[in-house]
N, C-alpha and C positions, 0 to 999 in steps of 0.2 A: 716777627715770631719765628721760632725754629721751624724749619721746613718739615713736612711729613706728619705733623701732629694733627689728628682728626678731632681737634677740640676748638671750639669757638674762642677767638682771641680774648673776648671779655670773660668767658668762663675760666679760662686759664689765669687771667689776671686777678680774679677775686677768690678762686677756689682755695680752700684751706688744706691743701694736700701737704702733708708733713714730709713727703719724700722728695721735695724740691729745695734746693739751697742756692743763694745768690752770693757770689764773690765780686767784690769791687777791687780791682787790681790795676796796677800800672801796665803800660803796654809791654815793658820788659818782663814783668812778673807773669803776664798772660802767656808769654812765650814758653815759660817753664810750666805753668799750671796746666794748660790744655793737653800736652802730650801725656802727663801723668794719668789723666782720665782716659784719654784715647787709646793708650797702650796697656791699660789694665784689663786683664782677661776676665776677671770676676766682675768687674764694673759692666763690661759689654755683655757677658754671659747672662746676667740678670736684667738686661734691657736698659742699662744706664745710658743716658744721653748727656752731652755736654755741648754748649754753644755759647758764642758771644752774642748777647741779645741787645746791647746798647752801650751807651757811653754817658759819662758825667759832663753836663754842659754848664756854662757860666750863667745862662739866662734863668730867670725865675719861671721855668715852665717844666711841666711833666707831660711828656709827649709819648703816646703809644701808637704804633702803626703796624699794619700787616699789609705788605705790598704797597699799593698806592692808597690804601684806605686808612685814614686817620680815625682811630677810635677814642682817643682822649688827647686833649691839648688844653691844659688848665694851669693856673699859676700854682707853684709849689706851696705858696702860703695858704691855699685853700685846704691843704692837706695838713701842713704843720700848725696851722691856726684853726683846726677844726673846733667846733663847739665842745665844751667840757660839761659832762653831766656828773653831778656830785649827789649820789644817793644819801639818804638819811643815815647817820652813824651814831651809835650810842655805845659807850664803853660797857662791856659785860659786867654784870653785878657779881661780886665775889661772895659766894655762899659760905665758904669757910676760910678762915685765916690760918695759914700754914704756921705751924710751931717751928721754933728753931730746931735745926737738925741736930740730933744727939743720939748716940747709940753706946751701949756699955763697951768699955775697952775690951777688945778681943783677947781671948786667952792665947790664941796662936795667930800671929801675923802671917806665918807661912800658909796656914789654911785659908786665911782671908784672901791672900794674894792669888793662890791657885783657884779659889772660887771665882774671883773677879775675871781672871784671864780665860776661864772656861765658860763664861757667860754668854749668852746669845748675841750680845752687841759688841763683844770684844774678841771672841775666839777666832781662830784662823780663817774662817770662811772658806775652808777647803773645798766645800761642795760648789762654790762659786768659781774659785780659781781653778778647779779641776778641769774647767773648760779649756784652759790653755795647756793642753798636753804637750810636754816637751819643753815647757818653760816659756820660751819666747817665740812670737810670731813674727812675721815679716814687718819690718820697720821698728819693732820694739827694741828699746835700748835697755830698759829695766823690766825685769820679770815681775809677775804678780807677787805681791807681798814683800818685794825687795825694797820698795819706798812707799811713801804715801801717795805717790804720783806715778802713773804709767807714762814714761817718757818715750816719745816716738821721734824717729828721724825720718820724716816723709820723703826727703830728697836724697837720701844716701845712695840709692841705686839709679838715680836719674842723671841725664847728660847735663850737668851744670858745673859750676865752680866748686873747688875743694871747700871753700867757706860755706857755700850753701848746702853742701852734702853733710856738713857737721851741725846744722841748725837743728835744735831739739824743741819739741813742743809737748806739753803735758796738760792734763786735765785733773782738777781736784774738786771733790764735792765736800760740802759741809752741812751741818744742821741736825737738830733734834727737835722732833715735833713737841716733846713734853716741855721744852723751854717756852713754847707758846701758850701753855695753859694759864688760865686765870688772867687773861688780858695782856700777856707780855709778848704780844705778836711782834711789835717793833724790835725789841731786843733779841727775840729769836731770829729774826731775819738778819739783823745786824751781826750777831755773833756767828751765824752760819757762814756769812760771807767773809768775815775776818778769819775764821778758821780755815776756809778753803784757800784764802790768799796766803796764810802762813804755811800751809802744807806745801805749796809751790815754792815759796821763798826758802823754806828749810832744805828743799832739794836743790836750791841754786837757780830756780826758774823765776823770772820776773812776771808777776801777774799783769795781764794786759787787757783782758776782756772777760765778761761774764754773761752767762745765759741763765735766767731765773727760772725756777720751777715753783709756781704758786699753787698751794693746796689749802683751800679755805671753804667756808660753808656757803650758805645761801645768800648772795648779795642783796636780795630783797629784804633780808632780815637786818635791821639796823645794827644789832650786836655782832652778827657775823661779818657785815660789811666793815664795821669798825676795825676788825682784826685784819681784814684784807688791806684796807687803806693804811694801817699802821705797819703792816708787813712791807709794803712798798716804801714807806718812809724809812724803815730799817735798812732795806737794801740801798736806798739812795745815800744814807748816812755812811755805810761802809764804802760805797763806790767813790765818795768824795775824798777818801783817804788818797792823797796824791801818790802816783806811780814813782817807783825808784828812779832817782835822778831826773825827775820831771815834776811839773806842777799840774800835770793833766790828771783827770779822774780816771777811774776804771770804767771802760765803756760797756754799756749793756747792749749787746749785739743780737741777742735772740732770747726766746723764752717760751714758756708753756704755762697756761693757766688752766687749773682743774678746780671748778667751783661746784657748789651744791654737794659737798662731801658730808652728808648729813644722814642721821637715822631718827626714827621716831621712837620716843620713850614716853609712856603715860600721856600720849596725845600731844607731845611737845617735840618740835624739831630740834635735835641736838647736833651741833657740828662736831666733827673730828677736831683734834687739837690743831690750831692754825700753824702752818709751817711753810716757810719758804726754803727750798732746797736748791741752792745755787751750784752751778758748775763753773769754775773759773779756769780760763785758758792762761797758760804760762809759756814763756819763751826763754830759751837759753841759746847763746851764740855758738856754743861748742858743747854738744851733749856729752863729751868725755869728761866734762867738769861737773856732771850731775853728782850730788851728794846723797848717798843711800843710808838706809837705817842701821845696817850691821856694823858692829864694832870692828875696828880694823887691826888693832894690835894691843899688846899688854903694856901697862905702865903709862898709858895716857890718862889725861884728867877729864873728869865729867863735870860740866858746868850746867847750872840751871838758870834759865832766863825766865822771869815771871814768878813772883811770890806766891806761895801756897796760902790760900784763904779758906775761910769757912763758907765755901760756895758749892752747894751740893744739890741744887734743884735739878732734877732729872738725871743725876749722876748714877753711875752703875752701882756704886757702893750703897747709895740710898735705896735704890730699887731692890737690890739683893737683901737689904735689911727690912723690906716691906714698907718702905716709906717713899714719898715723893721728893723729900729734901726741900731745902729752903735756900734762897739767894742764888740768883743766876751769876755765872762768871761776869764780873764787871770789868771792862776796859774801855778807856776813852779813845776817841780816834787818834789823838796825839800819841798816846802810848802804843796803840796798835801800829801806827806808822813807824815808831821807833823800833819795835820788835821786828817788823818786816824788813825795814831798810837795813838794820844792823846785820841781820843774818845774810841778806843779799851781798852786802859789802864784804862780810867775812868770807863768804864762799867764793866770791871773785878773787879775793886775795889769798885763797887756798889756805886758810887758817883752820878750816873745820874738816875733820875726818869722817864723822858721821853725825846724824842728827835725827831727832824724832820729836814731832809735835804732841803735846799733851792733850788727849781728848778723852774718849770712852775709857774708863778704868783708871784715869789719873796717871801720876808719875810712875806707879808700879808697873802698869801695862806698858807704858812707853819704854821703859828700861828693859822689861821682859822681851819686847819686840826686837830691841837693839841686840840683845844677847842671842836671840834665836835667829835673827837674820844674818848675823855674822857667823855663828856656829862654832867659833874657835876659841872665843875668849869670854870672860865673865865680868861682872860689875860688882864692886864693893862701895857701898854708899854709907855716909854718916848722917843719920837722921837728925842729929843735934845741930847740924850746920844749916837746916832749913828754916829755922825760926821756932816759935813757941807753941805751935800746934801740937797736938798729940800725935804720935807716930803714925797711927792709921789714918788720921785726917791728912797729914802731909802726903802719904802715899796715895791716897785715893781722891783728894780734891781734884776737881776738873777745872780750876783756874787756868786762864789762858797762859800759855808759855811753851817752852821746849827745852830739850836736853841736848847738849853739844859734846861730842868727843873731840878733844884737842890734844895735840902732842905737848909735852912739857916745854919744849923749846919755843913753842908759838903762844903759850898761855899769856905771857905778858903783853904781847902785841894784841891778842884778842881782847884783853881787858882794857887797853887804851882805846881800841876802836869802839868798844861798847860805851865807854865813858863819853865818847864824842857824841853819842846818841842819847846820853843821859840815863844809861842803864848800868846798874851794878850787878855783875854776875855773881852767882853763888857757887863756890866750889863745893860739890857735894860728894865727890868720890873719885874712884880711879877704875881703870880696866885691869883685869888680872889674867894670869895664865890658867886660873881654875875656872872651869866651865860651870859657873854657878852664879846665883844672885844672892848677894849677902848684905844684910843690913845691920849696922853697928850703932850703939848709943853708949858713949863713954867706953868702958871696958867690956861691955856686954854684946853678945851676938844675939840680935833680936829674931833674926831669921837667916837661913842658909839653904837655898833651893838649888838643886842640881839642874843643869840644862836639860837632862833626860826627863826629869820630873816636870819642868816647865813645859817642854814640848808635848809630853803626854797629855797634860790638861788643856794646853792650847789647841790641840787637834781633836780633843774629845768633845769640845763644845758643840751645841746644836742651836 
């Protein structure tokens, strides 16, 4: 046990203190890690302590000592092979059958786009990012709202090799609780994890580990427990998608479980929408290769990966239309692997100038973010190139996918690379010197929104 702690060793071993973390590292890595904590003034200022407390051994034993006293010496198999308790589970009954999503064709696509990007789930979240005054803090490589991922270089100011100084780490979240409504808890958790993985990959970071955040009802209630059980199955399904250039799964290294999220209505215990909100850790060997959201120059090509479909359950467009929508975004593990690994391959080969994952607000919100993040260029898209869906459905569908900005010189190489992964990219437009977001259909201009107008609505949301 670390010296000087006035806590009984057994209490320290079993206490659920969330302010403690354990790192398993090689001897060489330990020589780098310890000084980081020991020399961090804020860490010491607030009472932080760091110590080497043990080592990994080959024997099938878990041993815990304090001085000469042995408090625990048991086979590891007693822990890993502990009894499994399986509570009763029952699929929730569906009281209402959701109709196919349909809304009248909007009179003005421009108004719909501005309404979506100013909505509470899409807007700039300036009140959150305002915490980071001055843009970037120590170790931060990408500023808030510059990418889907906050990339850090934790070793850039440490006494280590130049290669280590350039290592970048990032975290990405995913998930919508509304996706879990009506018994879709498994797909909610699966989609949430796939989304977080794609956010990292689109920035050039390889997903390597995940911490789960489980939010469910009362496990003593069979219907509530069913959702919890299925949510873990969904996480497992997404984690089994192999890592880039490996056959290893995504490792679950931590988590938090919040249960009994219920309220009483008419004498019945009602759960909140079941949701698993994962945070996925990504790694990049050189943070200078991070791909950000902002458009980089004019006359580049815009490609769409991931077809637009009538998938509007929990979508922003459906909610703003007063509906819950129908059909979750559907993507198989094989297709999710293709999308993730293709973009990682493309970013490593420096084929991509900027990227944005399609999420809340659909394609329209993703492109608006790219225009605003760059601030110097606009985007002109051809809605006829996206398929047979109506223009507003193409713009606001939240089907899984992402947008890529690619120079004309590298477009052919990108297309060949994606074919290798079984993906056909859709050329949907180009970047322009006009600071605006323009949508065309045939010879018609369906909308033309200035950067100033986009920003005004983007920052006005609450």
